[in-house]
C-alpha positions in Angstrom: -179.7 -143.6 245.5 -180.0 -145.6 242.3 -181.0 -142.5 240.3 -177.8 -140.7 241.2 -175.6 -143.6 240.0 -177.4 -143.4 236.5 -176.6 -139.7 236.0 -174.5 -138.9 233.0 -171.1 -137.3 233.7 -171.0 -133.5 233.2 -169.0 -132.5 230.2 -166.4 -129.7 230.7 -167.0 -126.5 228.8 -165.3 -126.2 225.5 -163.7 -122.8 226.4 -161.5 -124.2 229.1 -160.0 -126.8 226.8 -159.1 -124.1 224.2 -157.5 -121.8 226.7 -154.9 -124.2 228.0 -152.5 -124.2 225.0 -152.7 -120.4 224.7 -151.8 -119.9 228.3 -148.9 -122.4 228.2 -147.6 -121.0 225.0 -147.7 -117.5 226.5 -145.8 -118.8 229.6 -143.2 -120.4 227.3 -142.7 -117.1 225.5 -142.3 -115.2 228.8 -139.8 -117.8 229.9 -137.7 -117.4 226.7 -137.7 -113.6 227.1 -136.4 -113.9 230.6 -133.7 -116.3 229.6 -132.7 -114.0 226.7 -132.5 -111.0 229.0 -130.4 -113.0 231.5 -128.0 -114.1 228.8 -127.7 -110.6 227.5 -126.9 -109.4 231.0 -124.2 -112.0 231.4 -122.8 -111.0 228.0 -122.7 -107.4 229.1 -120.9 -108.2 232.4 -118.5 -110.4 230.5 -117.7 -107.6 228.0 -117.3 -105.0 230.8 -115.4 -107.1 233.3 -112.0 -106.9 231.5 -112.2 -103.1 231.3 -113.0 -102.8 235.0 -110.1 -105.1 236.0 
């Protein structure tokens, strides 16, 4: 039992730490594209609405 308590903690692989900012940056970019497309759709509806009424 005492040998287990003296074991050194296992370090995380370096690759997983480097991937996190890339994935979150990619997700932020996707979110901005979705927001931009949504705003463009609202602008198109706003421009066409007076002509339809």
